[in-house]
LOVOBA-389973 format. One record per residue (C-alpha): residue number from 1; chain; x, y, z. Coordinates in steps of 0.5 Angstrom, whole numbers, plus 500, padded with zeros to 3 digits. Layout:
# residues N
+-----+----+-----+-----+-----+
|   i | ch |  xx |  yy |  zz |
+-----+----+-----+-----+-----+
| NUM |  A |   X |   Y |   Z |
...
+-----+----+-----+-----+-----+
//
This chain:
# residues 314
+-----+----+-----+-----+-----+
|   i | ch |  xx |  yy |  zz |
+-----+----+-----+-----+-----+
|   1 |  A | 464 | 516 | 496 |
|   2 |  A | 461 | 522 | 492 |
|   3 |  A | 467 | 526 | 488 |
|   4 |  A | 472 | 525 | 494 |
|   5 |  A | 475 | 520 | 491 |
|   6 |  A | 476 | 521 | 483 |
|   7 |  A | 476 | 515 | 478 |
|   8 |  A | 482 | 517 | 473 |
|   9 |  A | 483 | 513 | 466 |
|  10 |  A | 490 | 511 | 466 |
|  11 |  A | 490 | 508 | 459 |
|  12 |  A | 494 | 513 | 456 |
|  13 |  A | 500 | 511 | 460 |
|  14 |  A | 498 | 504 | 462 |
|  15 |  A | 504 | 499 | 462 |
|  16 |  A | 506 | 497 | 456 |
|  17 |  A | 504 | 504 | 453 |
|  18 |  A | 510 | 508 | 450 |
|  19 |  A | 510 | 514 | 446 |
|  20 |  A | 505 | 518 | 450 |
|  21 |  A | 504 | 525 | 447 |
|  22 |  A | 506 | 531 | 451 |
|  23 |  A | 498 | 534 | 452 |
|  24 |  A | 496 | 527 | 454 |
|  25 |  A | 502 | 527 | 459 |
|  26 |  A | 500 | 534 | 462 |
|  27 |  A | 492 | 532 | 462 |
|  28 |  A | 494 | 526 | 466 |
|  29 |  A | 499 | 529 | 471 |
|  30 |  A | 494 | 535 | 472 |
|  31 |  A | 488 | 529 | 474 |
|  32 |  A | 493 | 526 | 479 |
|  33 |  A | 496 | 532 | 482 |
|  34 |  A | 488 | 534 | 483 |
|  35 |  A | 487 | 528 | 487 |
|  36 |  A | 493 | 527 | 491 |
|  37 |  A | 493 | 535 | 493 |
|  38 |  A | 486 | 534 | 496 |
|  39 |  A | 483 | 527 | 498 |
|  40 |  A | 490 | 524 | 497 |
|  41 |  A | 487 | 518 | 494 |
|  42 |  A | 484 | 516 | 487 |
|  43 |  A | 482 | 510 | 483 |
|  44 |  A | 486 | 508 | 477 |
|  45 |  A | 483 | 505 | 471 |
|  46 |  A | 486 | 502 | 465 |
|  47 |  A | 493 | 501 | 468 |
|  48 |  A | 495 | 495 | 465 |
|  49 |  A | 495 | 491 | 471 |
|  50 |  A | 490 | 485 | 469 |
|  51 |  A | 484 | 482 | 473 |
|  52 |  A | 487 | 476 | 472 |
|  53 |  A | 494 | 478 | 475 |
|  54 |  A | 490 | 480 | 481 |
|  55 |  A | 486 | 474 | 482 |
|  56 |  A | 493 | 470 | 481 |
|  57 |  A | 495 | 473 | 487 |
|  58 |  A | 489 | 472 | 491 |
|  59 |  A | 489 | 465 | 489 |
|  60 |  A | 496 | 463 | 491 |
|  61 |  A | 496 | 467 | 498 |
|  62 |  A | 489 | 464 | 499 |
|  63 |  A | 493 | 457 | 499 |
|  64 |  A | 498 | 460 | 504 |
|  65 |  A | 493 | 462 | 509 |
|  66 |  A | 489 | 456 | 508 |
|  67 |  A | 495 | 452 | 511 |
|  68 |  A | 496 | 450 | 518 |
|  69 |  A | 498 | 455 | 523 |
|  70 |  A | 504 | 451 | 525 |
|  71 |  A | 506 | 451 | 518 |
|  72 |  A | 505 | 459 | 517 |
|  73 |  A | 509 | 460 | 523 |
|  74 |  A | 515 | 458 | 520 |
|  75 |  A | 515 | 464 | 515 |
|  76 |  A | 513 | 469 | 521 |
|  77 |  A | 515 | 476 | 520 |
|  78 |  A | 521 | 477 | 525 |
|  79 |  A | 519 | 481 | 531 |
|  80 |  A | 523 | 487 | 528 |
|  81 |  A | 521 | 494 | 529 |
|  82 |  A | 526 | 497 | 526 |
|  83 |  A | 525 | 496 | 518 |
|  84 |  A | 520 | 492 | 514 |
|  85 |  A | 521 | 485 | 513 |
|  86 |  A | 519 | 479 | 509 |
|  87 |  A | 514 | 474 | 513 |
|  88 |  A | 507 | 472 | 516 |
|  89 |  A | 503 | 475 | 521 |
|  90 |  A | 497 | 472 | 525 |
|  91 |  A | 491 | 476 | 526 |
|  92 |  A | 492 | 481 | 532 |
|  93 |  A | 499 | 481 | 531 |
|  94 |  A | 499 | 488 | 528 |
|  95 |  A | 495 | 494 | 530 |
|  96 |  A | 496 | 500 | 526 |
|  97 |  A | 492 | 505 | 530 |
|  98 |  A | 499 | 506 | 533 |
|  99 |  A | 500 | 510 | 527 |
| 100 |  A | 495 | 515 | 529 |
| 101 |  A | 496 | 515 | 536 |
| 102 |  A | 490 | 511 | 538 |
| 103 |  A | 489 | 506 | 542 |
| 104 |  A | 486 | 500 | 539 |
| 105 |  A | 486 | 492 | 540 |
| 106 |  A | 490 | 488 | 534 |
| 107 |  A | 487 | 488 | 527 |
| 108 |  A | 483 | 483 | 525 |
| 109 |  A | 487 | 481 | 519 |
| 110 |  A | 493 | 476 | 518 |
| 111 |  A | 498 | 478 | 512 |
| 112 |  A | 504 | 476 | 508 |
| 113 |  A | 509 | 481 | 507 |
| 114 |  A | 514 | 481 | 501 |
| 115 |  A | 520 | 485 | 502 |
| 116 |  A | 526 | 483 | 497 |
| 117 |  A | 531 | 482 | 497 |
| 118 |  A | 530 | 477 | 502 |
| 119 |  A | 535 | 476 | 508 |
| 120 |  A | 539 | 470 | 510 |
| 121 |  A | 534 | 468 | 515 |
| 122 |  A | 528 | 469 | 511 |
| 123 |  A | 524 | 464 | 506 |
| 124 |  A | 519 | 463 | 501 |
| 125 |  A | 513 | 458 | 503 |
| 126 |  A | 515 | 451 | 499 |
| 127 |  A | 509 | 448 | 501 |
| 128 |  A | 506 | 453 | 495 |
| 129 |  A | 511 | 452 | 490 |
| 130 |  A | 508 | 457 | 485 |
| 131 |  A | 508 | 463 | 491 |
| 132 |  A | 514 | 466 | 489 |
| 133 |  A | 514 | 467 | 482 |
| 134 |  A | 507 | 469 | 482 |
| 135 |  A | 509 | 474 | 488 |
| 136 |  A | 515 | 477 | 484 |
| 137 |  A | 511 | 478 | 478 |
| 138 |  A | 506 | 482 | 481 |
| 139 |  A | 511 | 486 | 485 |
| 140 |  A | 514 | 487 | 478 |
| 141 |  A | 508 | 490 | 475 |
| 142 |  A | 506 | 494 | 481 |
| 143 |  A | 514 | 497 | 481 |
| 144 |  A | 513 | 499 | 474 |
| 145 |  A | 506 | 502 | 475 |
| 146 |  A | 509 | 506 | 481 |
| 147 |  A | 515 | 509 | 477 |
| 148 |  A | 510 | 512 | 472 |
| 149 |  A | 506 | 515 | 478 |
| 150 |  A | 512 | 517 | 481 |
| 151 |  A | 514 | 520 | 474 |
| 152 |  A | 508 | 524 | 473 |
| 153 |  A | 508 | 526 | 481 |
| 154 |  A | 515 | 529 | 479 |
| 155 |  A | 512 | 533 | 473 |
| 156 |  A | 507 | 536 | 477 |
| 157 |  A | 511 | 538 | 483 |
| 158 |  A | 516 | 541 | 477 |
| 159 |  A | 522 | 538 | 479 |
| 160 |  A | 527 | 534 | 475 |
| 161 |  A | 524 | 527 | 473 |
| 162 |  A | 530 | 523 | 473 |
| 163 |  A | 533 | 525 | 479 |
| 164 |  A | 527 | 524 | 483 |
| 165 |  A | 526 | 517 | 480 |
| 166 |  A | 533 | 516 | 482 |
| 167 |  A | 531 | 516 | 489 |
| 168 |  A | 528 | 509 | 488 |
| 169 |  A | 533 | 506 | 484 |
| 170 |  A | 534 | 500 | 489 |
| 171 |  A | 527 | 498 | 490 |
| 172 |  A | 526 | 491 | 490 |
| 173 |  A | 534 | 490 | 489 |
| 174 |  A | 537 | 493 | 495 |
| 175 |  A | 537 | 498 | 501 |
| 176 |  A | 529 | 500 | 500 |
| 177 |  A | 523 | 499 | 504 |
| 178 |  A | 518 | 498 | 499 |
| 179 |  A | 514 | 492 | 500 |
| 180 |  A | 508 | 488 | 497 |
| 181 |  A | 503 | 485 | 502 |
| 182 |  A | 497 | 481 | 501 |
| 183 |  A | 492 | 481 | 507 |
| 184 |  A | 486 | 476 | 509 |
| 185 |  A | 481 | 479 | 514 |
| 186 |  A | 477 | 473 | 516 |
| 187 |  A | 470 | 472 | 518 |
| 188 |  A | 469 | 477 | 524 |
| 189 |  A | 468 | 473 | 530 |
| 190 |  A | 462 | 473 | 535 |
| 191 |  A | 466 | 476 | 540 |
| 192 |  A | 470 | 483 | 538 |
| 193 |  A | 474 | 487 | 543 |
| 194 |  A | 472 | 494 | 545 |
| 195 |  A | 474 | 499 | 539 |
| 196 |  A | 477 | 493 | 535 |
| 197 |  A | 477 | 494 | 527 |
| 198 |  A | 479 | 490 | 521 |
| 199 |  A | 484 | 495 | 520 |
| 200 |  A | 485 | 501 | 525 |
| 201 |  A | 485 | 508 | 522 |
| 202 |  A | 492 | 510 | 520 |
| 203 |  A | 496 | 513 | 514 |
| 204 |  A | 501 | 509 | 510 |
| 205 |  A | 508 | 511 | 512 |
| 206 |  A | 511 | 510 | 505 |
| 207 |  A | 511 | 514 | 499 |
| 208 |  A | 505 | 511 | 494 |
| 209 |  A | 501 | 505 | 496 |
| 210 |  A | 497 | 501 | 490 |
| 211 |  A | 491 | 497 | 493 |
| 212 |  A | 487 | 492 | 490 |
| 213 |  A | 481 | 489 | 494 |
| 214 |  A | 475 | 484 | 493 |
| 215 |  A | 470 | 487 | 498 |
| 216 |  A | 467 | 493 | 501 |
| 217 |  A | 470 | 495 | 508 |
| 218 |  A | 475 | 501 | 506 |
| 219 |  A | 474 | 508 | 509 |
| 220 |  A | 477 | 514 | 507 |
| 221 |  A | 477 | 520 | 512 |
| 222 |  A | 474 | 527 | 509 |
| 223 |  A | 477 | 530 | 515 |
| 224 |  A | 470 | 531 | 518 |
| 225 |  A | 468 | 524 | 517 |
| 226 |  A | 469 | 517 | 513 |
| 227 |  A | 467 | 515 | 506 |
| 228 |  A | 467 | 508 | 503 |
| 229 |  A | 472 | 507 | 498 |
| 230 |  A | 468 | 500 | 495 |
| 231 |  A | 472 | 496 | 490 |
| 232 |  A | 471 | 498 | 483 |
| 233 |  A | 472 | 493 | 478 |
| 234 |  A | 478 | 494 | 474 |
| 235 |  A | 481 | 499 | 478 |
| 236 |  A | 487 | 500 | 483 |
| 237 |  A | 486 | 505 | 489 |
| 238 |  A | 492 | 509 | 489 |
| 239 |  A | 494 | 514 | 495 |
| 240 |  A | 500 | 518 | 498 |
| 241 |  A | 504 | 516 | 504 |
| 242 |  A | 507 | 520 | 510 |
| 243 |  A | 514 | 520 | 507 |
| 244 |  A | 512 | 523 | 501 |
| 245 |  A | 507 | 528 | 504 |
| 246 |  A | 513 | 530 | 509 |
| 247 |  A | 518 | 530 | 503 |
| 248 |  A | 513 | 535 | 499 |
| 249 |  A | 512 | 540 | 505 |
| 250 |  A | 505 | 538 | 505 |
| 251 |  A | 503 | 539 | 498 |
| 252 |  A | 501 | 532 | 497 |
| 253 |  A | 496 | 529 | 502 |
| 254 |  A | 497 | 523 | 506 |
| 255 |  A | 490 | 521 | 508 |
| 256 |  A | 487 | 517 | 514 |
| 257 |  A | 484 | 511 | 512 |
| 258 |  A | 481 | 504 | 516 |
| 259 |  A | 477 | 498 | 514 |
| 260 |  A | 471 | 497 | 518 |
| 261 |  A | 467 | 491 | 521 |
| 262 |  A | 461 | 490 | 516 |
| 263 |  A | 454 | 492 | 520 |
| 264 |  A | 450 | 486 | 517 |
| 265 |  A | 451 | 479 | 519 |
| 266 |  A | 452 | 477 | 512 |
| 267 |  A | 457 | 481 | 511 |
| 268 |  A | 461 | 479 | 518 |
| 269 |  A | 460 | 472 | 516 |
| 270 |  A | 465 | 474 | 509 |
| 271 |  A | 472 | 474 | 509 |
| 272 |  A | 475 | 480 | 505 |
| 273 |  A | 482 | 480 | 501 |
| 274 |  A | 487 | 486 | 499 |
| 275 |  A | 493 | 486 | 496 |
| 276 |  A | 498 | 493 | 498 |
| 277 |  A | 504 | 495 | 494 |
| 278 |  A | 507 | 500 | 499 |
| 279 |  A | 513 | 504 | 495 |
| 280 |  A | 518 | 507 | 499 |
| 281 |  A | 524 | 512 | 497 |
| 282 |  A | 531 | 508 | 498 |
| 283 |  A | 533 | 507 | 505 |
| 284 |  A | 539 | 512 | 505 |
| 285 |  A | 535 | 518 | 501 |
| 286 |  A | 535 | 524 | 505 |
| 287 |  A | 528 | 527 | 506 |
| 288 |  A | 529 | 534 | 505 |
| 289 |  A | 523 | 538 | 503 |
| 290 |  A | 523 | 538 | 495 |
| 291 |  A | 521 | 545 | 494 |
| 292 |  A | 527 | 548 | 498 |
| 293 |  A | 523 | 550 | 504 |
| 294 |  A | 525 | 548 | 511 |
| 295 |  A | 518 | 546 | 513 |
| 296 |  A | 521 | 539 | 516 |
| 297 |  A | 527 | 538 | 518 |
| 298 |  A | 531 | 533 | 513 |
| 299 |  A | 531 | 526 | 515 |
| 300 |  A | 534 | 519 | 512 |
| 301 |  A | 529 | 515 | 510 |
| 302 |  A | 531 | 509 | 514 |
| 303 |  A | 530 | 513 | 520 |
| 304 |  A | 524 | 515 | 518 |
| 305 |  A | 521 | 508 | 517 |
| 306 |  A | 524 | 506 | 524 |
| 307 |  A | 520 | 512 | 527 |
| 308 |  A | 514 | 510 | 524 |
| 309 |  A | 514 | 502 | 525 |
| 310 |  A | 516 | 503 | 533 |
| 311 |  A | 508 | 505 | 533 |
| 312 |  A | 505 | 499 | 529 |
| 313 |  A | 507 | 492 | 532 |
| 314 |  A | 504 | 489 | 538 |
+-----+----+-----+-----+-----+
//
C-alpha cells in the first residue's frame, strides 16, 4: 500500500460533530482533495460510524446469506440493466469486468443490494426480522457521512456547497441511484474458471463509494500495477466513482480496483465480507462539467447509469 492510499483522520468532522473551525475544515479538505486527485482512494478514521454498527450489518446479512437458495431467490434482483434495483444476486450473477472492457467469468461473490425507496415488486426478507431496520439505520449513517465528504469536495473544487449538495437531495427518498450493498465472497471452490476473480477489475459508476471490509483481497491500481488495500481496523475506505470523475472534468480520479483470489490454501478456505455504499447524484441531474469546460458532453445522470449498467449483468 505504501503512501499510495493515505489514512486521513476525519475526527474534526465526524458524525455528530458540529462547529468545526474554518482552519480544520480547510486542512481536512486539503487532505481529501490530495487523495481524490491522485490515487482516488483514502482510508478515513474516526468518521463516527462505529465498528459495532458495521458488525451489526455483517451479522444481519450473514443470517440472510445462510438461508436456503430457494428462499433467497424470492428476493432476487430484477433482471434490469437500466437502473439500480433492490435485491439479491447469486454467485457469478454479475461480472464487473464489463465496466473495464475486460472479458472475465462471473464474479465469485453474492450480494444483496439495498435501493430505497423500494418499488411495488421489491421487498425486505421477512425471514430475518431485524434486516430492514439494521440496513436502513446503516444507510442513514453512510448517507450522513457521504454528505460531509461531498461538502468538502465542493469546497475543494471551489464551487457553491449548497447548490452541489442539492444535486443529491433525493438520496434514499426519491429518484436517485444510490445503493447500499452487502457482499459475501464464499470460500474459493477447488475449480476456478480461467481468469475468474472474486470481483473483477472495475471502476465504480457513481460519485463516491464508502467501503467496509473484514479481510484482505481488495487491490487498487497504481496505473502500472495493483497495490493491496488491506482492512485497517476502525477505518472506512472511500473512493471516487466515474460519475464524479466525468462531472469534475477528470480533476477527481476514479481508480480501477478488484478483489483477488487468495494465494494460500488457508486464505482460499476463508470467506470475505464487505459493505459498500455507492452514492449517486439525483437521477435527473445534468452532469455538465463543474469547471465550466466542455471536456465531456453534458449527460443526464440516469442515462449515464443506464449506459454503465448494461455492461455489468450477465
